[in-house]
C-alpha positions in Angstrom: -31.7 143.6 -11.4 -31.1 143.9 -7.7 -31.7 147.0 -5.6 -28.6 148.7 -4.4 -28.3 150.8 -1.3 -25.4 153.2 -0.6 -24.9 155.2 2.6 -22.2 157.8 3.1 -21.3 159.4 6.4 -18.7 162.1 7.0 -17.5 164.0 10.1 -15.0 166.5 11.4 -12.2 166.0 13.8 -9.8 163.1 14.3 -11.1 159.6 14.1 -9.6 156.4 15.5 -10.7 153.3 13.6 -10.7 149.9 15.2 -9.3 147.5 12.6 -8.7 143.8 12.8 -11.6 143.2 15.2 -13.6 140.0 14.8 -16.4 140.1 12.3 -18.9 137.7 10.8 -17.6 134.4 9.4 -18.0 135.7 5.8 -16.1 138.9 6.5 -12.9 140.2 4.7 -10.9 143.3 5.3 -8.0 145.2 3.6 -6.1 148.4 4.3 -4.7 150.1 7.3 -2.7 153.1 8.4 -0.4 155.0 6.0 2.2 157.6 6.9 1.8 160.4 4.4 4.3 163.3 4.0 3.6 166.4 1.9 5.2 169.8 1.6 3.2 172.7 2.9 2.9 176.2 1.4 5.9 177.4 3.5 8.1 174.6 2.1 8.1 172.6 5.4 7.5 168.8 5.3 4.4 167.7 7.2 3.7 164.1 8.1 0.2 162.8 8.8 -1.3 159.5 9.6 -4.1 158.4 7.3 -6.3 155.3 7.5 -7.8 153.8 4.4 -9.6 150.5 4.7 -12.5 148.5 3.4 -14.3 145.4 4.4 -17.0 143.0 3.0 -19.5 140.7 4.6 -20.3 137.9 2.1 -23.1 136.5 4.2 -24.9 139.9 4.3 -23.8 141.0 0.8 -22.6 144.3 2.2 -19.3 146.3 2.1 -17.9 149.5 3.5 -14.9 151.6 2.8 -13.5 154.5 4.9 -10.8 157.0 4.8 -9.8 159.1 7.8 -7.2 161.4 9.2 -6.0 159.6 12.3 -3.9 161.1 15.1 -3.0 160.6 18.7 -2.2 164.3 19.1 -4.7 166.6 20.8 -5.3 168.9 19.1 -4.2 167.4 15.8 -1.7 169.2 13.6 -3.8 171.7 11.7 -1.5 171.3 8.7 -3.0 167.8 8.2 -6.4 169.3 7.5 -7.7 168.3 4.1 -9.6 170.1 1.3 -11.4 166.9 0.3 -11.8 163.2 1.0 -13.5 160.7 -1.4 -14.1 157.0 -1.8 -15.2 155.2 -4.9 -16.2 151.6 -4.8 -16.9 149.0 -7.5 -18.3 145.5 -7.2 -20.3 142.8 -8.9 -23.9 142.3 -7.9 -25.9 139.0 -7.9 -26.6 139.4 -11.6 -22.8 139.8 -12.3 -23.3 143.4 -13.2 -20.6 145.9 -12.2 -21.9 148.5 -9.7 -20.2 151.8 -8.7 -20.8 154.1 -5.8 -18.9 157.1 -4.6 -18.9 159.7 -1.8 -17.2 163.0 -1.4 -16.7 164.4 2.1 -15.6 167.9 1.2 -13.4 169.2 3.9 -14.3 166.5 6.5 -11.8 164.5 8.4 -13.3 161.1 7.7 -15.6 159.5 5.2 -17.4 156.1 5.3 -19.2 154.6 2.3 -21.5 151.6 2.9 -22.9 149.5 0.1 -25.5 146.7 -0.1 -25.9 144.1 -2.9 -22.2 143.2 -3.0 -21.7 139.7 -4.4 -18.0 139.7 -5.4 -15.0 141.8 -6.6 -15.3 144.7 -4.1 -12.6 147.3 -4.6 -12.4 150.8 -3.0 -10.3 153.7 -4.2 -9.6 156.2 -1.4 -8.3 159.8 -1.9 -7.3 162.7 0.3 -6.3 166.2 -0.9 -4.2 168.2 1.6 -4.7 172.0 1.8 -1.9 174.6 2.0 0.2 172.2 0.0 3.0 172.7 -2.6 4.1 169.1 -3.2 2.8 165.6 -2.7 -0.7 167.1 -2.1 -2.8 164.0 -2.9 -2.8 160.6 -1.2 -4.5 157.8 -3.0 -4.7 154.0 -2.4 -6.9 151.2 -3.5 -8.1 148.4 -1.1 -9.4 145.0 -2.1 -10.8 142.9 0.8 -11.2 139.2 0.2 
């Protein structure tokens, strides 16, 4: 059995992620920005921009997944604040065993999950729960980098 290291980081405030930048030769990436609309407690529609992405580095046998509230507005629309963000990742290690790791960021605005010992089949499930919400309160997406 191979050792597995998982690191989760979280933070508050808006985050701009740089996607599509050049990476190692064995790198793969999936995901991107999503426009998400929910109905707040007053019945008004609120639109937020969410980034959910994941990447792998087959040469280093590592992977990472992140989910973030992304905005160009300063300050950001407070209705886009979240009650919780989470990422759950699964992959096969060098022995062919399925590994799972997850992180919950509470009410943070972004969450990053890094995993070591990734051999193949990396998949990340990203979730955001919006607060003060009466409809469409949860955003979920799965990314599968090559």
